[in-house]
MIDOSE-1310 file (N, C-alpha, C; in nm, 2 decimals, decimal comma, always signed):
residues 54
mgks	-7,28/-2,79/-0,98/-7,31/-2,61/-1,07/-7,46/-2,61/-1,10; -7,52/-2,74/-1,11/-7,64/-2,76/-1,11/-7,71/-2,73/-1,04; -7,71/-2,68/-0,93/-7,77/-2,62/-0,81/-7,77/-2,48/-0,86; -7,67/-2,41/-0,88/-7,66/-2,28/-0,88/-7,76/-2,25/-0,97
heln	-7,78/-2,33/-1,12/-7,84/-2,27/-1,22/-7,97/-2,28/-1,17; -8,03/-2,39/-1,08/-8,12/-2,37/-1,04/-8,21/-2,28/-0,97; -8,08/-2,25/-0,92/-8,08/-2,11/-0,77/-8,14/-2,00/-0,85; -8,04/-1,99/-0,96/-8,04/-1,91/-1,06/-8,24/-1,88/-1,11
efeh	-8,29/-2,01/-1,17/-8,41/-1,95/-1,24/-8,50/-1,96/-1,18; -8,46/-2,00/-0,99/-8,57/-1,98/-0,93/-8,62/-1,82/-0,85; -8,44/-1,76/-0,84/-8,43/-1,61/-0,86/-8,50/-1,52/-0,92; -8,47/-1,56/-1,08/-8,52/-1,47/-1,18/-8,70/-1,52/-1,20
skeh	-8,77/-1,63/-1,16/-8,90/-1,67/-1,17/-8,93/-1,58/-1,05; -8,87/-1,55/-0,93/-8,96/-1,49/-0,78/-8,93/-1,32/-0,86; -8,81/-1,30/-0,90/-8,86/-1,18/-0,97/-8,92/-1,17/-1,09; -8,98/-1,22/-1,17/-9,09/-1,20/-1,25/-9,18/-1,22/-1,18
lwhe	-9,22/-1,28/-1,11/-9,35/-1,32/-1,05/-9,38/-1,16/-0,93; -9,30/-1,13/-0,87/-9,34/-0,97/-0,84/-9,31/-0,86/-0,91; -9,25/-0,83/-1,02/-9,29/-0,76/-1,11/-9,40/-0,76/-1,20; -9,45/-0,87/-1,19/-9,61/-0,88/-1,22/-9,67/-0,87/-1,15
lkqr	-9,73/-0,92/-1,08/-9,73/-0,84/-0,95/-9,73/-0,67/-0,95; -9,67/-0,67/-0,93/-9,65/-0,49/-0,93/-9,73/-0,41/-1,05; -9,71/-0,48/-1,18/-9,74/-0,45/-1,31/-9,93/-0,45/-1,28; -9,95/-0,52/-1,24/-10,08/-0,57/-1,19/-10,17/-0,50/-1,14
rskr	-10,12/-0,43/-0,99/-10,16/-0,33/-0,93/-10,15/-0,20/-0,96; -10,05/-0,19/-1,03/-10,01/-0,02/-1,10/-10,16/-0,01/-1,19; -10,17/-0,15/-1,29/-10,32/-0,09/-1,37/-10,42/-0,14/-1,32; -10,43/-0,19/-1,19/-10,55/-0,24/-1,16/-10,63/-0,30/-1,19
tvhp	-10,60/-0,37/-1,26/-10,66/-0,49/-1,34/-10,67/-0,62/-1,23; -10,62/-0,58/-1,13/-10,65/-0,71/-1,02/-10,75/-0,68/-0,93; -10,83/-0,72/-0,86/-10,91/-0,69/-0,75/-10,82/-0,70/-0,62; -10,81/-0,62/-0,55/-10,78/-0,60/-0,43/-10,78/-0,77/-0,37
rnsr	-10,85/-0,85/-0,34/-10,92/-0,94/-0,31/-10,78/-1,02/-0,35; -10,78/-1,08/-0,50/-10,67/-1,15/-0,60/-10,54/-1,11/-0,55; -10,50/-0,98/-0,56/-10,38/-0,91/-0,53/-10,32/-1,03/-0,40; -10,42/-0,99/-0,33/-10,38/-1,02/-0,17/-10,32/-1,17/-0,16
elee	-10,45/-1,25/-0,24/-10,40/-1,38/-0,24/-10,33/-1,44/-0,35; -10,26/-1,34/-0,44/-10,13/-1,38/-0,46/-10,01/-1,29/-0,41; -10,03/-1,24/-0,31/-9,91/-1,21/-0,25/-9,89/-1,28/-0,12; -9,97/-1,34/-0,06/-10,00/-1,45/+0,01/-9,88/-1,62/-0,03
ilqe	-9,96/-1,59/-0,12/-9,89/-1,70/-0,21/-9,76/-1,72/-0,25; -9,74/-1,58/-0,31/-9,60/-1,54/-0,30/-9,49/-1,54/-0,22; -9,54/-1,50/-0,08/-9,46/-1,52/+0,06/-9,46/-1,59/+0,10; -9,57/-1,74/+0,11/-9,54/-1,91/+0,13/-9,42/-1,92/+0,06
efhl	-9,44/-1,92/-0,12/-9,34/-1,96/-0,16/-9,21/-1,89/-0,17; -9,18/-1,79/-0,12/-9,07/-1,75/-0,14/-8,99/-1,67/-0,01; -9,11/-1,70/+0,07/-9,09/-1,61/+0,21/-9,05/-1,51/+0,21; -9,08/-1,44/+0,15/-9,03/-1,27/+0,12/-9,16/-1,15/+0,20
kpil	-9,14/-1,06/+0,20/-9,17/-0,97/+0,33/-9,32/-0,91/+0,24; -9,41/-0,82/+0,30/-9,54/-0,80/+0,19/-9,46/-0,66/+0,13; -9,50/-0,60/-0,01/-9,48/-0,51/-0,07/-9,60/-0,45/-0,08; -9,71/-0,49/-0,06/-9,85/-0,45/-0,09/-9,90/-0,38/+0,02
nl	-9,93/-0,23/+0,05/-10,02/-0,21/+0,12/-10,18/-0,20/+0,11; -10,28/-0,33/+0,11/-10,37/-0,30/+0,10/-10,47/-0,32/+0,26
């Protein structure tokens, strides 16, 4: 049970980070370089494919 709970928290935090990244990109409050760095960090952390076209 503990493992699935941790996985759920992990999935939730992953979704939250991607949502935050997309929000910031749409508001253009993050410099493209920072967005790319954040995207690379997220890819390394979560092994996700790129969602940004920079």
